[in-house]
C-alpha positions in Angstrom: -18.4 -44.9 36.4 -17.3 -45.5 33.8 -19.3 -43.5 32.0 -19.8 -41.2 34.8 -15.8 -40.4 33.8 -16.5 -40.0 29.9 -19.1 -37.5 31.2 -17.0 -35.7 33.7 -14.5 -35.7 30.7 -16.1 -33.7 27.6 -17.6 -31.4 30.4 -13.9 -30.7 30.7 -13.0 -30.0 27.3 -16.5 -28.2 26.8 -15.6 -26.0 29.8 -18.3 -26.6 31.3 -17.0 -29.0 34.2 -16.8 -28.7 37.8 -15.1 -29.0 41.0 -15.8 -33.5 40.5 -14.7 -33.9 36.6 -11.3 -31.7 37.0 -10.8 -34.8 39.7 -10.6 -37.5 36.8 -8.3 -38.1 35.4 -8.7 -38.2 31.9 -10.3 -34.8 31.8 -7.6 -32.9 33.3 -5.4 -34.9 30.3 -8.3 -33.8 28.1 -7.8 -29.6 30.2 -3.7 -30.3 29.6 -3.3 -31.3 26.0 -5.7 -28.0 25.1 -3.5 -25.8 27.5 -0.4 -26.8 25.0 -2.5 -26.6 21.8 -3.6 -23.1 22.7 0.4 -22.2 24.2 1.4 -23.9 20.6 -0.8 -21.9 18.4 0.0 -18.6 20.6 3.3 -18.9 19.5 3.1 -19.9 16.0 1.1 -15.9 16.0 3.9 -14.3 17.0 6.1 -15.6 14.7 3.2 -14.9 11.3 3.3 -11.7 13.5 7.0 -11.2 13.5 7.2 -12.2 9.7 4.4 -10.2 8.8 6.0 -7.1 10.3 8.8 -7.6 8.3 7.3 -7.9 5.5 5.2 -4.5 5.9 9.1 -3.1 7.1 10.0 -4.0 3.1 7.1 -3.1 2.1 7.6 0.9 3.5 11.6 0.9 2.8 9.9 0.0 -1.1 6.9 3.0 -0.9 10.0 5.4 0.3 12.0 4.5 -2.6 9.5 5.0 -5.4 8.4 8.5 -3.9 12.8 9.5 -4.3 11.4 8.2 -7.6 8.3 9.7 -8.1 10.8 13.3 -7.4 13.3 12.7 -10.1 10.4 11.4 -12.2 8.8 14.4 -12.3 11.4 17.0 -13.0 12.5 14.5 -16.0 9.5 15.4 -17.0 9.2 19.2 -16.1 12.2 19.4 -17.9 11.0 17.6 -21.0 8.3 19.6 -21.4 10.9 22.5 -21.6 13.5 21.3 -23.6 10.5 21.0 -25.9 9.0 23.8 -25.6 12.5 25.3 -26.6 13.1 23.6 -29.1 9.4 24.3 -31.3 10.1 28.0 -30.0 13.7 28.2 -31.3 11.8 26.2 -34.9 9.0 28.9 -35.2 11.3 32.2 -34.7 13.8 30.3 -37.9 10.9 30.0 -39.3 9.8 33.1 -39.3 12.7 35.3 -39.2 13.6 33.4 -43.4 9.7 33.7 -43.8 11.0 37.3 -42.9 14.3 37.7 -45.5 11.9 36.3 -48.0 9.6 38.7 -47.7 11.8 42.4 -47.4 14.0 40.8 -50.3 10.7 39.8 -52.5 9.7 43.1 -51.7 13.5 44.8 -53.0 13.3 42.5 -55.7 9.3 44.0 -56.3 10.4 47.8 -55.9 13.9 47.4 -58.0 11.6 45.0 -61.3 8.7 48.4 -61.6 11.6 51.0 -61.1 10.5 52.5 -58.1 12.9 52.8 -56.0 11.4 54.1 -52.8 8.8 53.6 -53.8 5.3 53.7 -50.8 2.9 51.3 -52.0 5.6 49.0 -52.1 7.6 49.4 -49.0 3.8 49.3 -47.1 2.5 45.5 -49.0 6.3 44.5 -47.6 5.9 46.3 -44.2 2.0 44.8 -44.2 3.6 41.3 -44.8 6.4 41.3 -42.3 3.8 42.5 -39.9 1.3 39.1 -40.2 3.7 37.2 -40.3 5.5 38.9 -36.4 1.6 38.3 -35.7 1.4 34.8 -36.7 4.7 33.5 -34.6 3.5 35.6 -32.2 1.0 33.0 -32.2 2.4 29.9 -32.7 4.6 31.0 -30.0 0.6 31.5 -28.1 0.1 28.3 -29.0 2.9 27.0 -28.2 3.3 28.7 -24.1 0.0 27.1 -24.1 1.2 23.2 -24.9 3.4 23.7 -21.8 1.1 25.5 -19.7 -0.8 21.9 -19.9 1.9 19.4 -20.1 3.4 21.2 -17.0 -0.9 20.9 -15.7 -0.6 17.0 -16.4 3.1 16.6 -14.8 1.6 18.6 -11.1 -1.5 16.6 -11.0 0.7 13.2 -12.1 2.6 13.8 -9.1 -0.7 15.1 -6.3 -2.0 11.6 -7.3 1.0 9.5 -7.4 2.2 11.5 -3.6 -1.6 10.9 -2.0 -1.5 7.2 -3.2 2.1 6.4 -1.7 0.3 8.3 1.2 -2.5 6.5 1.6 -0.2 3.5 1.4 2.5 4.5 3.8 -0.8 5.2 5.7 -2.7 1.6 5.5 1.2 -0.1 6.7 1.5 1.6 10.0 -1.9 0.5 10.7 -1.0 -3.0 9.5 2.3 -2.7 11.5 0.6 -2.0 14.4 -1.6 -4.9 14.5 2.1 -7.2 12.8 3.2 -6.2 16.4 0.9 -6.5 19.2 0.3 -9.8 17.0 3.6 -10.0 17.9 3.5 -10.0 21.2 0.6 -12.1 22.3 0.6 -14.0 25.7 -1.8 -16.9 26.3 -3.5 -16.1 29.6 -1.3 -12.6 29.5 0.9 -14.9 31.3 4.0 -15.7 29.0 
Protein backbone atom coordinates (compact mmCIF):
# COMPACT_ATOMS: atom_id res chain seq x y z
CA UNK A 1 0.00 0.00 0.00
CA UNK A 2 2.95 2.34 0.49
CA UNK A 3 3.67 2.10 -3.20
CA UNK A 4 0.06 3.09 -3.98
CA UNK A 5 0.31 6.15 -1.73
CA UNK A 6 3.49 7.25 -3.46
CA UNK A 7 1.91 6.81 -6.86
CA UNK A 8 -1.09 8.85 -5.72
CA UNK A 9 1.13 11.62 -4.41
CA UNK A 10 3.14 11.68 -7.62
CA UNK A 11 -0.03 11.84 -9.69
CA UNK A 12 -1.33 14.74 -7.59
CA UNK A 13 1.96 16.62 -7.86
CA UNK A 14 1.91 16.41 -11.62
CA UNK A 15 -1.70 17.50 -11.85
CA UNK A 16 -2.81 14.12 -13.16
CA UNK A 17 -4.30 13.04 -9.84
CA UNK A 18 -7.65 11.46 -9.37
CA UNK A 19 -10.16 11.84 -6.59
CA UNK A 20 -8.55 8.80 -4.95
CA UNK A 21 -5.15 10.53 -4.97
CA UNK A 22 -6.62 13.55 -3.21
CA UNK A 23 -7.90 11.42 -0.36
CA UNK A 24 -4.32 10.55 0.42
CA UNK A 25 -2.78 12.89 3.05
CA UNK A 26 0.51 13.05 1.13
CA UNK A 27 -1.41 14.19 -1.96
CA UNK A 28 -3.07 16.96 0.03
CA UNK A 29 0.28 18.08 1.42
CA UNK A 30 1.84 18.21 -2.03
CA UNK A 31 -1.11 20.17 -3.36
CA UNK A 32 -0.90 22.59 -0.42
CA UNK A 33 2.82 23.19 -0.91
CA UNK A 34 2.24 23.81 -4.62
CA UNK A 35 -0.54 26.29 -3.93
CA UNK A 36 1.48 28.18 -1.30
CA UNK A 37 4.46 28.33 -3.67
CA UNK A 38 2.28 29.65 -6.48
CA UNK A 39 0.65 32.24 -4.20
CA UNK A 40 4.05 33.43 -2.98
CA UNK A 41 5.32 33.55 -6.57
CA UNK A 42 2.33 35.68 -7.57
CA UNK A 43 3.05 38.11 -4.72
CA UNK A 44 6.69 38.35 -5.72
CA UNK A 45 5.69 38.97 -9.31
CA UNK A 46 3.35 41.79 -8.22
CA UNK A 47 6.17 43.43 -6.26
CA UNK A 48 8.50 43.11 -9.26
CA UNK A 49 5.84 44.80 -11.41
CA UNK A 50 5.59 47.66 -8.92
CA UNK A 51 9.38 48.11 -8.92
CA UNK A 52 9.38 48.16 -12.73
CA UNK A 53 6.64 50.81 -12.72
CA UNK A 54 8.75 53.04 -10.47
CA UNK A 55 11.81 52.63 -12.64
CA UNK A 56 9.85 53.28 -15.85
CA UNK A 57 8.27 56.41 -14.33
CA UNK A 58 11.77 57.75 -13.56
CA UNK A 59 12.84 57.09 -17.16
CA UNK A 60 9.73 58.83 -18.51
CA UNK A 61 10.44 61.86 -16.34
CA UNK A 62 14.04 61.91 -17.55
CA UNK A 63 12.87 61.87 -21.18
CA UNK A 64 10.54 64.81 -20.55
CA UNK A 65 13.52 66.72 -19.18
CA UNK A 66 15.61 65.73 -22.21
CA UNK A 67 12.90 67.03 -24.53
CA UNK A 68 12.95 70.39 -22.73
CA UNK A 69 16.75 70.51 -22.90
CA UNK A 70 16.63 69.72 -26.60
CA UNK A 71 14.69 72.93 -27.20
CA UNK A 72 17.23 74.92 -25.19
CA UNK A 73 20.19 73.31 -26.98
CA UNK A 74 18.64 73.95 -30.38
CA UNK A 75 17.96 77.57 -29.48
CA UNK A 76 21.55 78.05 -28.28
CA UNK A 77 23.00 76.45 -31.44
CA UNK A 78 20.79 78.65 -33.63
CA UNK A 79 21.79 81.77 -31.73
CA UNK A 80 25.47 80.83 -31.97
CA UNK A 81 25.19 80.27 -35.72
CA UNK A 82 23.51 83.68 -36.13
CA UNK A 83 26.16 85.37 -33.98
CA UNK A 84 28.96 83.75 -35.98
CA UNK A 85 27.33 84.88 -39.23
CA UNK A 86 26.93 88.44 -37.94
CA UNK A 87 30.51 88.60 -36.70
CA UNK A 88 31.93 87.27 -39.99
CA UNK A 89 29.71 89.61 -42.01
CA UNK A 90 30.86 92.61 -39.96
CA UNK A 91 34.47 91.57 -40.47
CA UNK A 92 33.94 91.27 -44.24
CA UNK A 93 32.22 94.66 -44.32
CA UNK A 94 35.07 96.25 -42.36
CA UNK A 95 37.69 94.73 -44.68
CA UNK A 96 35.74 95.82 -47.75
CA UNK A 97 35.36 99.33 -46.33
CA UNK A 98 39.09 99.53 -45.67
CA UNK A 99 39.81 98.28 -49.19
CA UNK A 100 37.44 100.80 -50.77
CA UNK A 101 38.90 103.63 -48.72
CA UNK A 102 42.41 102.55 -49.70
CA UNK A 103 41.43 102.40 -53.38
CA UNK A 104 39.92 105.88 -53.20
CA UNK A 105 43.07 107.27 -51.58
CA UNK A 106 45.29 105.54 -54.16
CA UNK A 107 43.20 106.95 -57.01
CA UNK A 108 43.39 110.46 -55.58
CA UNK A 109 47.14 110.14 -55.07
CA UNK A 110 47.67 108.81 -58.61
CA UNK A 111 45.60 111.62 -60.10
CA UNK A 112 47.52 114.23 -58.11
CA UNK A 113 50.94 112.81 -59.09
CA UNK A 114 50.20 112.63 -62.76
CA UNK A 115 48.77 116.08 -62.80
CA UNK A 116 45.55 114.87 -64.21
CA UNK A 117 43.33 115.55 -61.23
CA UNK A 118 40.26 115.42 -63.39
CA UNK A 119 41.51 112.66 -65.62
CA UNK A 120 38.78 110.23 -66.59
CA UNK A 121 41.25 107.39 -66.96
CA UNK A 122 42.29 107.42 -63.29
CA UNK A 123 38.70 107.78 -62.16
CA UNK A 124 37.61 104.91 -64.40
CA UNK A 125 40.32 102.61 -63.07
CA UNK A 126 39.50 103.59 -59.49
CA UNK A 127 35.78 102.98 -60.09
CA UNK A 128 36.49 99.54 -61.60
CA UNK A 129 38.60 98.58 -58.60
CA UNK A 130 35.87 99.76 -56.23
CA UNK A 131 33.21 97.84 -58.15
CA UNK A 132 35.39 94.73 -57.95
CA UNK A 133 35.71 95.26 -54.18
CA UNK A 134 31.95 95.58 -53.77
CA UNK A 135 31.40 92.50 -55.91
CA UNK A 136 33.94 90.58 -53.82
CA UNK A 137 32.04 91.59 -50.70
CA UNK A 138 28.82 90.34 -52.32
CA UNK A 139 30.45 86.95 -52.90
CA UNK A 140 31.73 86.87 -49.33
CA UNK A 141 28.28 87.74 -47.99
CA UNK A 142 26.65 85.06 -50.15
CA UNK A 143 29.19 82.52 -48.93
CA UNK A 144 28.49 83.44 -45.32
CA UNK A 145 24.74 83.14 -45.93
CA UNK A 146 25.26 79.70 -47.46
CA UNK A 147 27.28 78.60 -44.42
CA UNK A 148 24.58 79.95 -42.10
CA UNK A 149 21.86 78.16 -44.07
CA UNK A 150 23.77 74.86 -43.88
CA UNK A 151 24.29 75.24 -40.14
CA UNK A 152 20.59 75.96 -39.61
CA UNK A 153 19.68 72.89 -41.67
CA UNK A 154 22.10 70.78 -39.61
CA UNK A 155 20.51 72.08 -36.42
CA UNK A 156 17.01 71.29 -37.72
CA UNK A 157 18.10 67.76 -38.70
CA UNK A 158 19.71 67.25 -35.27
CA UNK A 159 16.54 68.42 -33.53
CA UNK A 160 14.30 66.21 -35.69
CA UNK A 161 16.47 63.14 -35.13
CA UNK A 162 16.57 63.68 -31.36
CA UNK A 163 12.83 64.31 -31.15
CA UNK A 164 12.22 61.09 -33.11
CA UNK A 165 14.53 59.12 -30.83
CA UNK A 166 12.87 60.52 -27.70
CA UNK A 167 9.36 59.86 -29.04
CA UNK A 168 10.33 56.28 -29.90
CA UNK A 169 11.73 55.79 -26.40
CA UNK A 170 8.57 57.28 -24.88
CA UNK A 171 6.40 54.87 -26.87
CA UNK A 172 8.53 51.93 -25.70
CA UNK A 173 8.25 53.08 -22.09
CA UNK A 174 4.46 53.48 -22.37
CA UNK A 175 4.24 49.86 -23.54
CA UNK A 176 6.53 48.66 -20.76
CA UNK A 177 4.46 50.61 -18.20
CA UNK A 178 1.29 48.82 -19.35
CA UNK A 179 3.05 45.48 -18.99
CA UNK A 180 4.39 46.38 -15.54
CA UNK A 181 0.92 47.54 -14.39
CA UNK A 182 -0.57 44.26 -15.55
CA UNK A 183 2.18 42.37 -13.73
CA UNK A 184 1.63 44.37 -10.54
CA UNK A 185 -2.10 43.48 -10.57
CA UNK A 186 -1.65 39.79 -11.32
CA UNK A 187 -4.01 37.57 -9.36
CA UNK A 188 -3.60 33.96 -8.33
CA UNK A 189 -6.31 31.90 -10.04
CA UNK A 190 -8.34 35.11 -10.37
CA UNK A 191 -8.99 35.04 -6.61
CA UNK A 192 -6.37 37.23 -4.94
